[in-house]
Backbone bond lengths (Angstrom), bond angles and torsions (degrees), N, CA, C in turn:
res aa  C-N    CA-C-N  psi(-1)  N-CA   C-N-CA  omega(-1)  CA-C   N-CA-C  phi
1 M - - - 1.460 - - 1.529 110.05 -
2 K 1.311 117.10 135.88 1.454 121.78 175.94 1.518 109.07 -91.91
3 I 1.332 116.35 123.27 1.462 120.52 -178.75 1.527 109.24 -74.67
4 P 1.327 117.59 124.72 1.468 119.99 -177.82 1.524 112.21 -71.15
5 R 1.317 115.97 147.23 1.459 120.35 174.41 1.523 109.85 -69.26
6 P 1.337 119.32 148.07 1.465 128.73 5.51 1.518 113.85 -91.92
7 F 1.345 118.80 14.48 1.452 121.45 -177.98 1.520 111.14 -70.31
8 M 1.342 114.53 157.65 1.460 122.79 -178.84 1.535 108.53 -126.81
9 P 1.336 117.97 163.84 1.463 119.66 176.26 1.530 112.38 -58.79
10 V 1.313 115.55 148.61 1.464 121.28 177.70 1.527 108.87 -67.38
11 R 1.325 116.33 137.47 1.459 121.72 177.57 1.527 109.35 -115.76
12 L 1.331 115.77 140.91 1.464 121.29 -175.13 1.513 110.47 -133.46
13 R 1.331 116.06 137.73 1.464 120.55 171.98 1.524 108.70 -144.27
14 R 1.320 116.32 162.90 1.461 120.77 -177.14 1.521 109.94 -120.45
15 E 1.338 116.55 137.24 1.455 123.08 174.82 1.525 108.09 -131.05
16 G 1.319 116.64 106.09 1.459 120.10 -175.68 1.512 110.58 62.48
17 L 1.332 117.28 -123.70 1.456 122.07 178.49 1.531 112.18 -93.91
18 D 1.334 116.31 1.16 1.466 120.69 -178.72 1.528 111.32 -95.99
19 H 1.344 115.36 153.35 1.457 122.32 171.96 1.526 107.75 -116.58
20 I 1.319 117.03 132.39 1.467 122.30 179.46 1.518 108.27 -112.37
21 V 1.322 115.88 122.59 1.471 122.50 -178.87 1.521 108.15 -113.17
22 S 1.335 116.20 130.30 1.460 121.25 -179.42 1.523 110.58 -118.59
23 V 1.334 115.68 134.55 1.464 123.24 172.36 1.525 106.41 -131.59
24 V 1.315 118.08 178.32 1.461 120.75 -178.35 1.534 110.76 -58.41
25 G 1.325 116.26 119.52 1.453 121.42 175.51 1.503 116.19 79.24
26 R 1.346 118.88 -5.48 1.457 120.47 -176.03 1.525 112.53 -140.06
27 E 1.327 115.04 150.59 1.460 121.56 173.27 1.523 108.06 -135.52
28 M 1.332 116.30 132.97 1.455 121.82 -176.57 1.517 110.23 -125.16
29 R 1.325 116.34 128.60 1.464 121.75 177.30 1.525 108.60 -104.60
30 F 1.327 115.75 127.34 1.457 121.86 179.17 1.524 108.99 -111.71
31 G 1.332 116.24 126.64 1.452 121.44 -176.35 1.518 112.40 -74.77
32 P 1.338 117.10 -178.78 1.469 121.18 -178.68 1.523 113.59 -62.53
33 N 1.349 118.27 -17.44 1.468 121.22 176.21 1.527 111.47 -89.80
34 S 1.354 117.47 2.19 1.471 126.70 177.91 1.527 113.43 80.71
35 L 1.333 119.26 -4.50 1.460 120.87 -179.55 1.529 110.70 -86.97
36 P 1.348 117.95 151.68 1.464 120.57 -178.93 1.526 112.23 -61.42
37 A 1.328 116.43 126.87 1.462 121.94 175.46 1.520 111.16 -102.46
38 S 1.339 116.86 -21.58 1.457 121.83 179.95 1.526 108.60 -156.20
39 I 1.326 116.21 138.45 1.463 121.98 173.96 1.526 107.32 -135.20
40 T 1.318 116.69 117.50 1.458 120.01 178.85 1.529 109.78 -114.68
41 A 1.327 115.92 141.37 1.461 122.83 176.09 1.514 107.40 -124.80
42 S 1.326 116.27 121.43 1.470 121.78 -175.50 1.524 110.69 52.95
43 G 1.350 115.88 37.64 1.452 121.63 176.76 1.510 115.58 82.50
44 E 1.337 119.44 0.48 1.462 122.36 -178.11 1.525 110.53 -107.36
45 E 1.321 116.22 129.58 1.467 121.99 -179.37 1.530 110.51 -69.45
46 L 1.356 116.36 131.80 1.464 121.60 -179.40 1.524 113.08 -98.86
47 L 1.334 117.22 -23.38 1.464 120.80 -176.80 1.527 111.44 -92.65
48 A 1.327 115.91 139.79 1.457 120.58 173.97 1.525 110.63 -81.53
49 A 1.329 117.15 -22.80 1.464 124.06 178.81 1.529 106.91 -162.98
50 P 1.326 118.57 164.18 1.473 120.02 179.41 1.524 112.10 -60.49
51 V 1.324 116.06 148.17 1.465 122.09 173.49 1.524 107.77 -63.81
52 R 1.335 117.09 139.42 1.464 118.74 -179.41 1.525 111.05 -144.51
53 L 1.317 114.52 155.93 1.451 122.52 175.98 1.524 107.30 -96.55
54 V 1.334 115.92 122.82 1.459 121.61 -172.71 1.518 109.14 -123.53
55 G 1.325 116.81 146.95 1.458 119.12 177.50 1.512 112.57 -177.49
56 M 1.320 115.30 -175.32 1.464 123.29 177.96 1.519 108.14 -127.94
57 E 1.335 116.32 133.40 1.455 121.02 174.80 1.521 108.94 -125.81
58 D 1.335 115.21 125.62 1.460 121.75 -178.83 1.525 111.69 52.51
59 G 1.369 116.15 40.95 1.458 120.98 175.12 1.506 115.63 82.54
60 E 1.327 118.67 1.91 1.461 121.47 -178.67 1.521 110.59 -126.14
61 P 1.368 117.33 151.66 1.466 119.41 177.73 1.523 111.10 -59.52
62 I 1.324 116.39 138.09 1.459 120.75 177.82 1.519 109.48 -70.11
63 V 1.321 116.14 131.46 1.465 122.56 175.83 1.516 107.09 -113.99
64 W 1.320 116.88 115.21 1.462 121.35 -179.36 1.520 110.15 -87.45
65 E 1.311 116.79 138.38 1.463 121.55 177.26 1.528 109.68 -66.21
66 T 1.328 116.10 145.01 1.466 120.28 -179.59 1.528 112.81 -123.39
67 D 1.344 117.80 7.46 1.475 120.55 177.87 1.528 108.93 -87.34
68 Y 1.351 115.08 67.86 1.461 121.52 -170.76 1.530 113.25 -60.63
69 D 1.321 117.52 -37.71 1.464 119.59 -179.98 1.525 111.70 -68.73
70 V 1.341 116.10 -37.12 1.465 120.33 -177.59 1.524 110.98 -71.15
71 N 1.340 117.58 -47.19 1.469 119.57 -177.09 1.529 113.14 -92.67
72 E 1.339 116.09 5.61 1.470 122.25 174.89 1.525 112.65 56.10
73 S 1.326 116.45 38.58 1.464 120.32 -179.55 1.523 112.73 -107.29
74 K 1.329 117.76 7.68 1.466 119.94 -177.81 1.527 110.53 -64.88
75 S 1.328 115.55 152.25 1.461 121.67 -175.02 1.525 111.77 -68.06
76 F 1.336 115.06 158.10 1.461 120.89 179.49 1.525 108.67 -148.25
77 I 1.334 115.79 161.49 1.451 121.58 179.77 1.522 109.68 -84.76
78 H 1.322 115.46 119.57 1.460 120.64 178.71 1.526 111.18 -89.04
79 R 1.340 115.59 -37.52 1.467 119.96 -176.13 1.524 109.20 -151.84
80 E 1.326 115.79 137.04 1.459 120.60 179.03 1.522 110.02 -140.42
81 T 1.325 116.86 117.68 1.458 123.25 175.72 1.526 107.94 -135.27
82 D 1.327 117.07 176.34 1.462 120.12 175.80 1.525 111.40 -65.13
83 E 1.346 116.39 -28.57 1.463 120.99 -175.53 1.526 113.57 -85.13
84 A 1.338 117.79 -31.62 1.464 119.54 -174.30 1.522 111.24 -162.26
85 V 1.324 114.44 157.50 1.470 122.79 175.13 1.521 107.40 -127.41
86 T 1.334 117.03 136.16 1.469 121.26 175.47 1.521 109.30 -117.30
87 I 1.341 115.63 123.00 1.466 123.00 178.97 1.524 108.13 -109.41
88 C 1.319 116.63 126.66 1.468 121.36 178.72 1.522 109.84 -106.87
89 G 1.322 116.07 144.91 1.453 120.91 179.56 1.511 111.32 -152.76
90 S 1.323 115.09 -178.26 1.461 120.32 -177.80 1.522 109.74 -149.51
91 L 1.319 115.65 139.00 1.463 121.90 173.28 1.516 107.59 -118.97
92 R 1.324 116.60 132.12 1.465 120.38 -176.35 1.518 110.83 -125.40
93 S 1.326 115.15 129.27 1.459 121.11 173.33 1.530 107.66 -113.44
94 F 1.330 116.46 -171.54 1.461 119.73 -179.52 1.523 111.59 -65.07
95 R 1.359 117.28 -33.99 1.459 121.27 -173.85 1.528 114.75 -111.19
96 F 1.343 117.70 -22.62 1.461 119.57 -171.32 1.525 112.55 -133.84
97 V 1.337 114.09 160.34 1.463 122.66 172.60 1.525 107.15 -126.04
98 A 1.329 116.23 129.94 1.460 121.49 176.43 1.527 107.95 -112.94
99 D 1.325 116.57 114.26 1.461 121.69 176.67 1.529 108.99 -95.45
100 T 1.330 116.14 134.16 1.453 120.51 -177.63 1.521 111.12 -123.80
101 A 1.326 114.85 146.83 1.463 122.36 171.16 1.521 105.99 -132.16
102 V 1.327 116.52 109.43 1.461 122.66 -175.21 1.523 108.89 -106.79
103 T 1.320 117.08 119.59 1.464 122.13 -179.45 1.518 110.11 -109.63
104 I 1.338 115.82 127.52 1.460 122.79 178.58 1.520 107.75 -114.00
105 E 1.324 117.06 120.20 1.460 121.29 -178.08 1.525 111.41 -96.30
106 Y 1.333 116.51 167.63 1.461 122.12 -173.57 1.520 113.81 -60.28
107 D 1.361 117.47 -22.60 1.464 120.25 179.09 1.525 112.37 -91.71
108 G 1.346 116.73 4.60 1.453 121.30 178.27 1.507 115.13 92.66
109 C 1.345 117.93 -2.29 1.466 120.92 178.02 1.525 110.10 -65.24
110 I 1.329 117.38 130.99 1.467 122.85 178.72 1.523 108.66 -113.47
111 S 1.334 116.92 123.66 1.468 122.64 175.52 1.518 108.37 -113.89
112 I 1.332 116.08 130.89 1.458 121.01 179.81 1.526 109.34 -115.16
113 D 1.331 116.59 115.86 1.465 122.72 176.25 1.521 106.84 -102.48
114 L 1.329 116.98 115.54 1.470 121.16 -175.13 1.520 110.54 -121.19
115 K 1.311 115.84 131.84 1.470 121.60 176.48 1.529 108.15 -124.16
116 L 1.331 115.45 130.35 1.463 121.43 -179.14 1.516 109.90 -110.96
117 M 1.326 116.30 134.92 1.470 120.79 178.91 1.519 109.51 -140.42
118 T 1.325 115.50 159.09 1.460 119.55 176.34 1.515 109.90 -72.67
119 R 1.319 116.04 151.76 1.457 121.30 -177.74 1.522 110.26 -89.74
120 G 1.327 116.35 129.86 1.457 121.47 178.72 1.515 112.19 -96.05
121 R 1.308 116.06 -168.31 1.463 120.99 179.46 1.522 110.70 -77.70
122 T 1.324 115.12 146.36 1.456 120.29 175.31 1.526 109.43 -78.16
123 V 1.321 116.77 167.36 1.472 120.95 178.15 1.527 110.97 -58.82
124 P 1.360 119.75 -47.96 1.473 118.75 177.27 1.525 113.06 -58.77
125 E 1.361 116.97 -36.76 1.460 119.97 179.08 1.526 111.20 -68.46
126 M 1.325 117.27 -37.13 1.465 121.14 178.82 1.518 111.72 -62.03
127 F 1.344 116.97 -35.24 1.464 120.96 -177.14 1.527 112.51 -97.63
128 G 1.331 117.31 10.96 1.450 120.74 176.67 1.513 114.70 74.68
129 L 1.327 117.59 15.07 1.458 121.48 -179.85 1.523 111.74 -87.92
130 A 1.305 117.40 -10.32 1.461 123.38 176.15 1.517 108.01 -142.58
131 S 1.334 116.15 149.56 1.465 119.90 -177.80 1.524 110.75 -73.02
132 W 1.319 115.60 147.25 1.464 122.04 178.88 1.509 108.79 -104.60
133 Q 1.321 117.41 125.50 1.452 122.65 178.47 1.519 109.34 -103.11
134 E 1.305 116.65 123.87 1.459 121.27 -178.28 1.527 110.41 -60.69
135 R 1.328 116.43 138.28 1.456 121.04 -177.30 1.530 110.68 -120.71
136 R 1.327 115.43 145.43 1.459 121.25 169.32 1.516 106.40 -102.55
137 Y 1.320 117.01 119.08 1.462 120.43 -176.12 1.521 110.36 -90.57
138 M 1.330 115.00 74.59 1.455 121.66 -179.00 1.520 109.37 -112.49
139 L 1.341 117.49 111.71 1.460 122.18 177.06 1.524 107.82 -102.65
140 D 1.330 116.79 112.29 1.460 121.34 -177.24 1.527 111.64 -80.92
141 N 1.314 117.26 -45.77 1.461 121.30 176.36 1.522 109.58 -162.73
142 L 1.328 115.25 164.50 1.467 121.03 -176.72 1.521 108.26 -157.85
143 W 1.331 116.73 133.86 1.455 119.79 176.91 1.524 110.58 -152.17
144 L 1.327 114.10 158.17 1.461 121.45 177.32 1.522 107.85 -98.20
145 E 1.326 116.40 121.59 1.454 121.78 -176.58 1.524 109.52 -101.40
146 I 1.353 116.27 122.21 1.460 122.06 179.88 1.531 107.27 -119.08
147 P 1.336 118.62 92.47 1.465 121.58 -175.83 1.531 111.66 -80.73
148 L 1.332 116.46 99.75 1.461 122.03 179.84 1.530 110.48 -90.12
149 R 1.309 116.06 149.50 1.459 120.86 177.84 1.530 110.54 -69.34
150 R 1.306 116.50 120.79 1.468 121.58 -177.72 1.530 110.98 -68.59
151 D 1.342 117.61 -30.58 1.460 120.21 -174.76 1.528 112.88 -72.64
152 L 1.345 117.34 -11.28 1.458 120.15 -177.33 1.525 113.12 -90.86
153 A 1.310 117.70 -17.38 1.466 119.61 -175.67 1.522 110.21 -152.28
154 S 1.326 116.07 152.47 1.458 119.82 -178.36 1.528 113.46 -139.06
155 F 1.350 116.95 5.28 1.459 120.06 -178.92 1.523 111.47 -118.57
156 Y 1.324 116.85 157.56 1.463 121.94 -179.59 1.525 109.89 -140.64
157 S 1.325 114.19 160.89 1.460 122.11 170.26 1.516 106.78 -154.65
158 F 1.349 117.51 135.41 1.462 119.27 -178.41 1.526 110.72 -145.15
159 F 1.331 114.30 165.29 1.469 122.42 177.01 1.527 107.93 -146.97
160 P 1.327 118.20 138.10 1.475 129.14 0.25 1.524 111.89 -79.35
161 N 1.324 115.20 163.81 1.457 121.52 -178.65 1.527 110.79 -67.12
162 S 1.333 116.12 151.40 1.466 121.10 179.27 1.519 108.91 -168.76
163 P 1.346 118.19 168.69 1.466 119.66 172.02 1.531 109.74 -64.34
164 I 1.332 116.17 162.35 1.462 122.07 179.31 1.519 108.47 -119.08
165 L 1.319 116.47 132.67 1.464 121.35 174.94 1.520 108.20 -98.01
166 S 1.332 116.27 116.52 1.456 120.75 176.14 1.521 108.58 -77.33
167 L 1.321 117.40 147.44 1.459 120.94 -176.32 1.528 113.08 -70.97
168 D 1.330 117.56 -5.28 1.465 119.34 173.10 1.533 111.36 -89.59
169 G 1.355 116.14 3.41 1.456 121.17 176.15 1.514 115.20 101.37
170 T 1.323 118.50 -13.60 1.463 120.81 179.56 1.527 110.17 -82.22
171 Q 1.327 115.40 153.37 1.454 120.55 178.49 1.526 110.55 -114.09
172 I 1.335 115.57 134.33 1.452 121.59 175.64 1.523 106.90 -94.38
173 P 1.338 119.20 113.11 1.476 120.90 -176.76 1.525 111.69 -62.56
174 Q 1.315 116.24 151.47 1.460 121.02 179.24 1.513 110.97 -69.79
175 T 1.338 115.61 132.86 1.460 122.70 173.39 1.524 107.67 -133.30
176 A 1.315 117.09 -176.57 1.465 120.76 179.85 1.521 111.77 -66.75
177 T 1.348 117.58 -17.26 1.468 120.75 -177.10 1.535 113.40 -118.31
178 T 1.323 117.33 9.90 1.463 119.65 -179.05 1.525 112.12 -62.33
179 H 1.327 117.00 -26.83 1.465 120.98 -173.76 1.520 114.16 -69.95
180 S 1.344 118.33 -6.26 1.463 119.58 178.09 1.520 109.69 -152.37
181 G 1.329 115.65 152.33 1.454 119.37 179.70 1.514 111.69 157.21
182 R 1.333 115.65 -159.07 1.458 121.87 178.04 1.530 109.63 -91.87
183 I 1.323 116.86 137.62 1.460 120.79 -179.76 1.527 109.96 -64.93
184 P 1.355 118.45 129.06 1.468 120.52 178.24 1.526 110.78 -56.20
185 E 1.313 117.12 145.18 1.460 121.77 -175.72 1.532 113.30 -55.36
186 P 1.359 119.50 -42.26 1.469 118.25 179.77 1.538 113.10 -71.38
187 G 1.338 117.30 -12.77 1.460 120.77 -172.70 1.516 109.73 104.87
188 M 1.333 116.44 174.75 1.462 119.78 -176.14 1.516 110.84 -144.65
189 A 1.328 115.88 155.27 1.458 122.56 177.65 1.523 108.28 -129.69
190 L 1.341 115.81 139.58 1.460 121.54 -177.06 1.517 110.09 -136.24
191 P 1.330 117.95 153.40 1.462 119.79 167.80 1.532 108.75 -70.03
192 F 1.327 116.74 175.75 1.468 120.15 -178.05 1.526 111.02 -55.92
193 K 1.342 115.43 137.00 1.464 121.88 177.38 1.530 108.95 -124.90
194 G 1.316 115.78 135.96 1.462 119.80 177.48 1.513 112.18 -71.66
195 L 1.343 116.45 -22.50 1.459 121.39 179.77 1.525 108.53 -142.38
196 F 1.347 116.04 126.89 1.461 120.72 178.36 1.517 108.94 -143.23
197 W 1.343 116.54 125.17 1.465 122.39 176.48 1.512 108.96 -115.72
198 Y 1.365 114.59 140.38 1.451 121.27 -179.50 1.517 107.27 -139.03
199 G 1.331 118.25 122.25 1.455 118.76 -176.12 1.513 111.59 -175.11
200 S 1.337 114.78 -159.32 1.460 120.74 -179.96 1.514 108.74 -140.94
201 A 1.313 116.51 177.76 1.453 120.53 -178.91 1.520 110.93 -64.90
202 A 1.346 117.45 -24.21 1.461 121.53 -177.00 1.517 112.44 -96.31
203 R 1.375 118.63 -7.94 1.463 120.53 -174.72 1.519 108.82 -129.30
């Protein structure tokens, strides 16, 4: 594939357990779990905090293991070409394993393919070298949290159209123009949207 101008081939480098991917105008740092920890555009950070997978299992907040070297779950490069890079990783909690494949294309588009499965016994547990603790595999909820800096943008656009719930408890009824506008000052909450844009006149 010939990369169209003004785009350039994807560039990749590694720093410790992180992978840094560079495209025209942007640089993205992916942590050992393969999720974005930093996204800069023209040198300005867009994230208020690293992207994270959040949820509840068996009534309690999910706690993901972070000893990546010990449990050998640190991210790795699955595929690298001029057009795209795919980083694979794994997040492990007491009850579940989330496998991720994150693809970054030359235009900066990031696709996250996530598969969740129940956690089985480890090799030491299978051979009786470690104790096995019975687990209840109850997943209450799960979502991907992308904390964007509010000070960088104040407009939105989404599809399909729907009412908007303001975080102060009021509801904005659906109209022909509800799908785009200025973000309400208290913030807003929406059901799942197949398309959501957040930005400003300059970005």
